[in-house]
C-alpha positions in Angstrom: -16.3 33.7 -27.3 -13.9 32.8 -30.1 -13.5 29.1 -30.6 -10.3 27.4 -29.8 -8.3 26.4 -32.9 -8.8 22.7 -33.6 -6.1 20.3 -34.9 -6.8 18.0 -37.8 -6.1 14.3 -37.5 -2.5 14.7 -38.8 -1.6 18.2 -37.5 -0.1 16.9 -34.2 2.3 14.6 -36.0 3.2 17.3 -38.6 4.0 19.7 -35.7 6.1 17.0 -34.0 8.0 16.4 -37.2 8.8 20.0 -37.9 9.7 20.7 -34.2 12.2 17.8 -34.1 14.0 19.2 -37.2 14.3 22.6 -35.6 15.2 21.2 -32.2 18.0 19.1 -33.6 19.4 22.1 -35.6 19.3 24.4 -32.6 21.0 21.8 -30.5 23.8 21.4 -33.0 24.6 25.1 -33.4 24.5 25.6 -29.6 27.0 22.7 -29.3 29.2 24.4 -31.9 29.3 27.5 -29.8 30.1 25.6 -26.6 32.6 23.3 -28.4 32.2 20.3 -26.1 29.0 18.9 -27.5 30.2 19.2 -31.0 33.4 17.5 -30.2 31.6 14.7 -28.4 29.1 14.1 -31.2 31.9 14.0 -33.8 34.2 11.3 -32.4 32.0 8.5 -33.8 33.0 9.3 -37.3 35.7 7.0 -38.3 36.0 7.8 -42.0 34.8 10.5 -44.4 31.2 9.9 -45.7 30.6 10.3 -49.4 27.1 11.7 -48.9 26.7 12.5 -52.6 27.2 8.8 -53.5 24.6 7.7 -51.0 22.0 10.2 -52.4 22.8 9.4 -56.0 22.7 5.6 -55.5 19.1 6.0 -54.4 18.4 8.3 -57.3 19.9 5.7 -59.7 17.3 3.2 -58.5 14.6 5.6 -59.8 16.5 6.3 -63.0 16.8 2.6 -63.7 13.1 1.9 -63.0 12.1 4.8 -65.3 14.4 3.3 -68.0 12.8 -0.1 -67.7 15.8 -1.9 -66.1 14.0 -3.6 -63.2 16.7 -6.2 -62.4 19.5 -3.6 -62.2 17.2 -1.3 -60.1 16.6 -4.2 -57.7 20.3 -4.7 -57.2 20.8 -0.9 -56.9 18.2 -0.9 -54.1 20.3 -3.4 -52.2 23.4 -1.4 -52.8 21.7 1.8 -51.6 20.5 0.2 -48.3 24.0 -1.2 -47.7 25.5 2.3 -47.7 22.6 4.0 -46.0 23.9 3.5 -42.4 26.8 5.8 -43.2 24.3 8.6 -43.7 23.5 8.6 -40.0 27.1 9.5 -39.2 26.7 13.0 -40.8 26.3 16.1 -38.7 22.7 16.9 -37.9 22.1 19.8 -40.4 23.8 17.8 -43.2 21.9 14.6 -42.4 18.5 16.4 -42.4 19.4 18.3 -45.6 20.4 15.2 -47.5 17.8 12.9 -46.2 14.8 15.1 -46.7 15.9 16.1 -50.2 16.3 12.4 -51.1 12.8 11.6 -49.7 11.3 14.5 -51.5 12.8 13.4 -54.8 11.3 9.9 -54.4 7.8 11.1 -53.6 7.7 13.9 -56.2 8.5 11.3 -58.9 5.9 8.9 -57.6 8.0 6.2 -56.0 6.1 6.2 -52.7 6.8 2.5 -52.0 10.6 3.1 -52.1 10.1 6.1 -49.8 8.2 3.9 -47.3 10.9 1.2 -47.5 13.5 3.9 -46.8 11.6 5.3 -43.8 11.0 1.9 -42.2 14.7 1.0 -42.6 15.8 4.3 -41.1 13.5 3.9 -38.1 15.0 0.5 -37.5 18.6 1.9 -37.8 17.8 4.8 -35.4 16.3 2.4 -32.9 19.5 0.5 -32.8 21.8 3.5 -32.4 20.0 6.1 -30.3 17.4 6.7 -27.6 13.7 7.2 -28.3 14.0 10.8 -27.2 16.8 11.7 -29.7 15.6 14.3 -32.2 16.3 12.0 -35.2 14.2 9.2 -33.7 11.4 11.7 -33.0 11.7 13.1 -36.5 11.5 9.7 -38.2 8.8 8.2 -36.0 6.6 11.3 -36.3 7.0 11.2 -40.1 6.2 7.5 -40.1 3.1 8.1 -37.9 2.0 10.9 -40.2 2.2 8.6 -43.3 0.4 5.8 -41.4 -2.3 8.2 -40.3 -2.9 9.4 -43.9 -3.1 5.8 -45.2 -5.5 4.8 -42.4 -7.9 7.7 -42.9 -7.9 7.1 -46.6 -8.5 3.4 -46.2 -11.5 4.0 -43.9 -13.1 6.3 -46.5 -12.2 4.4 -49.7 -14.2 1.6 -51.3 -12.9 -1.2 -53.6 -14.3 0.5 -56.6 -12.4 3.7 -56.0 -9.0 2.1 -55.4 -6.4 3.1 -57.9 -3.8 0.7 -59.0 -0.1 1.7 -59.3 3.3 0.1 -59.7 4.3 1.6 -56.4 1.2 1.4 -54.1 0.8 2.5 -50.5 -0.8 0.0 -48.2 -1.9 -0.4 -44.6 -2.7 -3.5 -42.6 -6.0 -3.8 -40.8 -6.6 -5.4 -37.4 -7.7 -8.7 -39.0 -4.5 -8.9 -41.0 -5.9 -7.8 -44.4 -3.9 -5.4 -46.5 -5.8 -2.4 -48.1 -4.4 -0.8 -51.2 -4.6 3.0 -51.0 -4.5 5.6 -53.8 -0.7 6.2 -54.3 -1.3 9.8 -55.2 -2.4 10.5 -51.7 1.2 10.6 -50.5 2.3 12.4 -53.7 -0.2 15.2 -53.0 0.4 15.5 -49.3 4.1 14.7 -48.5 6.1 17.0 -50.8 4.9 20.2 -49.1 5.7 18.8 -45.6 9.2 17.6 -46.6 9.9 21.0 -48.3 8.8 22.9 -45.2 11.0 20.8 -42.9 14.0 21.0 -45.4 13.5 24.8 -45.5 13.6 25.1 -41.7 16.9 23.3 -41.6 18.3 25.2 -44.6 17.4 28.6 -43.0 19.3 27.6 -39.8 22.4 26.6 -41.9 22.5 29.9 -43.7 21.8 31.9 -40.6 24.8 30.3 -38.9 27.1 30.6 -41.9 30.8 30.4 -40.7 33.8 29.6 -42.9 35.2 27.5 -40.1 32.3 25.1 -40.5 33.2 24.4 -44.2 33.7 20.7 -43.3 30.0 20.7 -42.5 29.0 22.3 -45.8 31.0 19.8 -47.7 28.7 17.1 -46.3 25.7 18.7 -48.0 24.4 17.4 -51.3 24.1 20.7 -53.3 24.0 19.4 -56.8 20.6 18.7 -58.4 18.6 19.5 -55.3 14.9 18.7 -55.9 13.5 21.1 -53.3 13.2 24.7 -54.2 14.5 27.4 -51.8 11.6 29.4 -50.4 11.9 33.2 -50.9 13.1 34.1 -47.4 15.7 31.4 -47.4 16.8 32.3 -50.9 17.3 35.9 -49.8 19.6 34.8 -47.0 21.6 32.6 -49.5 21.9 35.6 -51.9 23.2 37.7 -49.1 25.9 35.1 -48.4 27.0 35.5 -52.1 28.1 39.1 -51.2 30.3 37.8 -48.4 32.3 35.2 -50.3 35.0 37.5 -51.7 35.4 39.3 -48.4 36.3 36.1 -46.5 39.5 36.9 -44.6 42.6 34.7 -44.6 41.4 31.9 -46.8 44.3 29.8 -45.4 42.5 29.8 -42.0 39.3 28.6 -43.6 41.3 26.0 -45.6 42.8 24.7 -42.3 39.3 24.2 -41.0 38.3 22.5 -44.3 41.2 20.2 -44.0 41.3 19.4 -40.3 38.0 20.6 -38.8 39.7 22.4 -35.9 36.8 21.4 -33.6 37.8 17.8 -34.1 41.5 17.4 -34.8 44.3 18.5 -32.5 46.8 15.8 -33.5 49.3 17.0 -36.2 49.6 13.5 -37.6 45.8 13.3 -38.0 45.8 16.7 -39.7 48.5 15.4 -42.1 46.3 12.4 -42.9 43.3 14.5 -43.6 45.4 16.9 -45.8 46.8 14.0 -47.8 43.2 12.6 -48.3 41.8 15.9 -49.4 44.6 16.7 -51.8 44.8 13.2 -53.3 45.3 13.2 -57.0 45.0 10.3 -59.5 48.2 8.6 -60.8 46.2 6.4 -63.2 44.4 9.3 -65.0 44.7 12.9 -65.9 42.2 15.8 -65.9 41.3 17.3 -69.3 44.2 19.0 -71.0 42.7 22.4 -70.8 41.9 22.0 -67.1 43.6 25.3 -66.0 41.7 27.3 -68.6 38.4 25.6 -67.7 39.0 26.3 -64.0 39.8 30.0 -64.4 37.0 30.7 -66.9 34.2 28.8 -65.2 34.9 30.2 -61.7 35.2 33.7 -63.2 31.9 33.3 -65.0 30.2 32.1 -61.8 31.5 35.0 -59.8 30.0 37.4 -62.4 26.7 35.7 -62.1 26.9 35.8 -58.3 27.6 39.5 -58.5 24.7 40.1 -60.9 22.3 38.2 -58.6 23.4 40.2 -55.5 23.6 43.6 -57.2 21.0 43.6 -59.9 18.4 41.0 -58.9 19.4 38.7 -61.7 16.3 36.7 -62.8 16.5 33.0 -61.9 13.3 32.2 -63.9 11.8 30.6 -60.7 14.6 28.2 -60.0 16.1 29.6 -56.8 18.1 26.4 -56.3 20.6 27.7 -58.9 21.8 29.9 -56.0 22.8 26.8 -54.2 25.1 25.7 -57.0 26.7 29.2 -57.3 27.1 29.5 -53.5 28.6 26.0 -53.0 31.0 26.3 -55.9 32.3 29.8 -55.0 32.7 29.1 -51.3 34.6 25.9 -52.1 36.8 27.7 -54.7 37.6 30.4 -52.1 38.6 27.8 -49.6 40.7 26.0 -52.1 42.7 29.1 -52.7 44.3 28.7 -49.3 45.5 25.2 -49.8 49.1 24.4 -50.6 50.0 23.4 -54.2 50.7 19.7 -54.6 53.8 18.8 -56.5 55.6 15.6 -57.4 59.1 15.1 -58.5 59.8 13.1 -61.7 62.1 10.1 -61.2 63.6 10.6 -64.7 64.6 14.3 -64.9 64.1 15.3 -61.3 61.7 18.0 -62.4 58.6 19.0 -60.4 55.1 19.3 -61.8 51.9 20.4 -60.1 49.4 17.7 -59.5 45.6 18.3 -59.7 43.8 17.1 -56.5 40.5 15.4 -57.1 38.7 18.0 -55.0 39.8 20.8 -57.4 38.5 18.9 -60.5 35.2 18.2 -58.6 34.9 21.9 -57.9 35.4 22.8 -61.6 32.8 20.2 -62.6 30.3 21.8 -60.2 31.0 25.2 -61.7 30.4 24.0 -65.3 27.2 22.2 -64.3 25.9 25.3 -62.6 26.8 27.4 -65.6 24.9 24.9 -67.8 21.9 25.2 -65.5 22.1 29.0 -65.8 21.9 29.1 -69.5 18.5 30.2 -70.8 17.5 28.2 -73.9 16.9 30.4 -77.0 14.7 27.9 -78.8 16.4 28.4 -82.1 19.9 27.0 -81.6 19.3 23.8 -83.5 22.1 21.3 -84.0 24.8 23.9 -83.3 23.5 24.4 -79.8 23.3 20.7 -79.3 26.9 20.3 -80.5 28.1 22.9 -78.0 26.2 21.2 -75.2 27.8 17.8 -76.2 31.3 19.3 -75.7 30.3 20.8 -72.4 28.9 17.5 -71.1 32.0 15.6 -72.4 34.1 18.0 -70.3 31.8 17.6 -67.3 32.0 13.8 -67.5 35.8 13.8 -67.8 36.1 16.1 -64.7 33.7 13.9 -62.7 35.6 10.8 -63.8 38.9 12.2 -62.6 37.4 13.5 -59.3 35.2 10.6 -58.3 36.1 7.5 -60.5 34.7 6.1 -63.6 31.9 4.1 -61.9 30.6 6.8 -59.6 26.8 7.2 -59.8 27.1 10.9 -60.8 29.4 10.0 -63.7 26.8 7.4 -64.9 23.9 9.9 -64.7 25.8 12.5 -66.6 26.8 9.9 -69.2 23.0 9.4 -69.8 22.8 13.2 -70.1 25.6 13.0 -72.8 23.7 10.2 -74.5 20.6 12.3 -74.8 22.5 15.3 -76.0 24.3 13.2 -78.7 20.9 11.9 -79.9 19.7 15.5 -80.2 22.8 16.4 -82.1 22.2 13.6 -84.6 25.1 11.4 -83.3 23.0 8.3 -82.7 25.8 5.8 -83.2 28.0 7.4 -80.5 25.0 8.0 -78.3 24.3 4.2 -78.3 27.9 3.5 -77.4 27.9 6.0 -74.5 24.7 4.3 -73.2 26.2 0.9 -73.4 29.3 2.1 -71.6 27.2 3.6 -68.9 25.5 0.2 -68.2 28.9 -1.5 -68.2 30.0 0.9 -65.5 26.9 0.2 -63.5 27.6 -3.5 -63.6 31.1 -2.8 -62.2 29.5 -0.6 -59.5 27.2 -3.4 -58.5 29.7 -6.2 -58.9 29.4 -7.2 -55.2 25.6 -7.5 -55.5 24.7 -10.8 -57.1 22.1 -10.9 -59.9 20.1 -13.5 -58.0 19.5 -10.9 -55.2 17.3 -8.6 -57.4 
């Protein structure tokens, strides 16, 4: 007789983790179809959540540690955990997408202790907000159990002489209260594949249920600089969606959903508030002077790349996540086509001029960043190539500043990118000034976190 398949010591917890991700996603999309469940689950959201800022604040912690700024990193950790609770107000597919990508980024870069701090804090937050049977609680507790099981097994089979020291160790506490240090590379070797698998399950459900009327959900996803790579089958679904973007009917209908989320808002006054928030422009700053040309050329170039990918199997050189950038930018651009123009009347000559909403500038920034990622280095561009890159990144930073503010984490990270490119172009003096400016902005971003807290 064939033997029954046997489970390893961690397989049950892995299965529970993956099942909870799928269960929560299925439940969400079923509630969308019925309407009632989706409406009920959405009433708790009192304000828009800047999901990108949450993810990027945690990533700034790692950036600062890697740059040797431990004190700033400590303050950034406090800032990150202060805003973390807002992450739990996202819709299920968006929360899973953003959270697992953030965890994956931490583990792949070797910051397993930060990952475990995040996991413990999330479990505590979930315990205070939802029942033990909620899919999020099950997901977090099964992942926590999986990590504890890994560490426990490794501790039982390790000896003091084989212990590997690390700046971010993993540890477990024995029954007598002693703490055993475990090889930190254990989690680095084991966790990424599990997190990628769970992220892919959620991503596949999102793409399988693509609907322009759920654009408000898609705007909660952190698309930019995603650390997890799309598996082949999921990438194929995303590529197929590229072919549908230009055939979306009545962009104004999709725009209405983008503005008001028709599953949520039936009050005309509330719709007006959301419209005003979405189309807000800045009165204290202006987008780059050649904004309209940048918008037209970058979106057109991305559409061409999208067409090539769908029609000719355009090579992505192994980086399937570029599809995410193209898809997110083109879908958003299509939706924005249906939004009304925003004008303001001059108090001097009574003339009207069109204002640029922040969301438009953010979309153009995403387009430029994706085009930069699509460029294949030739290897012989030298200083000329670096100079061209400097100008592209300058434009990118200016657009991000207008869209998100000068102290936004994404702006700071791209200022560091500008600093590096300036150094490559031989402009060391300006590079150092950009670097100093970036740290001044970080101090402003962290002004409510005292230095003594680090």
